[in-house]
Phi, psi and omega in degrees: 000337178306313182298319181294317180293321173297310172307314173303319174304315180294313185300313186272349179065041183257116180283333177287329178286325177294324177285328168304313174302310181296327177291321170295329186285317179299323174296312181295319177293312186303311180298312179303314180295319183290324177292325181290325182290317176301319178299315180294323187288330179275003176297138190279337191265121180229152175278149190298329188284344176270083190288344170258009188071214182238026183298331182289355180294329176297318179294317178299320175295326168302315186291323182290326176294321177300315183295315178300311179308312181300317177298316175300310182295326180296305187305310178303314180298316176305307183298324183298318175301317182291325183285323175298322180278329176230085181309141175235146179289144180237142178271090192291329182295310176296321177302318185289320183295319182287321176298322182289320176299321181292324177294323180290318180295324176291322182297313178304311178295319178305312184291323183284330184270340190303321185288320187276359182293330186273354188251335186217131180297319177296319182296316180298324180293324175292330178287317178295324179293311177300328180285328172296312178303317175301317181294317177297320176300322175297326179301309187295319177307308176308313180294324178298316180292318174301315178292320183292326180268344186231349178068020176277081185289339179298339179297327179299313180289331176295308179299319178295321176296320179297318178293318175306317184285338177297329185285323194300311183299323177296319179302307180306308185299312179299316179294319182296315175302312183295315184289329180294319182290318187289332176273001174075023177287156177297137179306144187298339188262011183236117179281105181294336179288325174291325174298316181301306180305313182297315182293328177287342176274358173294134187297129182101345181275132183251340180194152176231130179216165183055045178279125177226138180228129184206176179241124174282321178195184189299129174062032177218082175275149184222161182214154165217152186196158171252131175247115183269128183238160176293151184302328179271010180279151177275105188299330178291320179292323181297312182299314181295321182287323179291318179295323183293323181298319179282336173285319186274310184288329192230003177056032175264104184272338179241113183225146177240105186246122174263116180268128186232125171304141187297334179281351181275142187235156169115327190287344185256008187287331176292125184252031176230000000 
């Protein structure tokens, strides 16, 4: 239906219909890139120099999608400003028919995804995208009706600009999340200071240093740390309990912990 809507936008000269098609295109491209990246990242055969595999491809795809969303939104807003200054005629009848057909298609997808939205994060993401598409289709329908009954053709670029602006908050959120992962900042739901306190509370641990917590890709948080333990401590027990703290309290299944006797020196000399 994306092709139909894009062609319809050109035929009717409707900016709001074109922006709706652009919104749908970014959703389609974003989902496609994410699925392709996940497929490649999950391949079992990996080159030895890719020590973390290709999991970050999903994050790079999300960042590329954010850039695409921003470009589409910026173009629509720019075009809307130009059309407000230089009004153009819009064929509201055909525009209304195409917008209604788009809304019906979105309603069907909305109903199909509604049940699974509470069971899968990916399905919920697709469900929310369809809901956003439905709202933009409703906006185009309103614009077509207003133009048909009042001949206020300036409504079309106003609705188009509204759809363009509607894209920006999602773009900011998606881009910020991707950049946060790429700079290896700690996940927003994990308090690094609390992790340090919990690890230090493990029996036998006297100090924790070089603690790092980051996200490799979606739903895959990781951690590394040096645990300084009393010389008489059982290293195996300390390691097992520390890994359990990370797994149970913070849902970090992949952790790299270096256990060091208190009498050992040199491991904390690196200052970066």
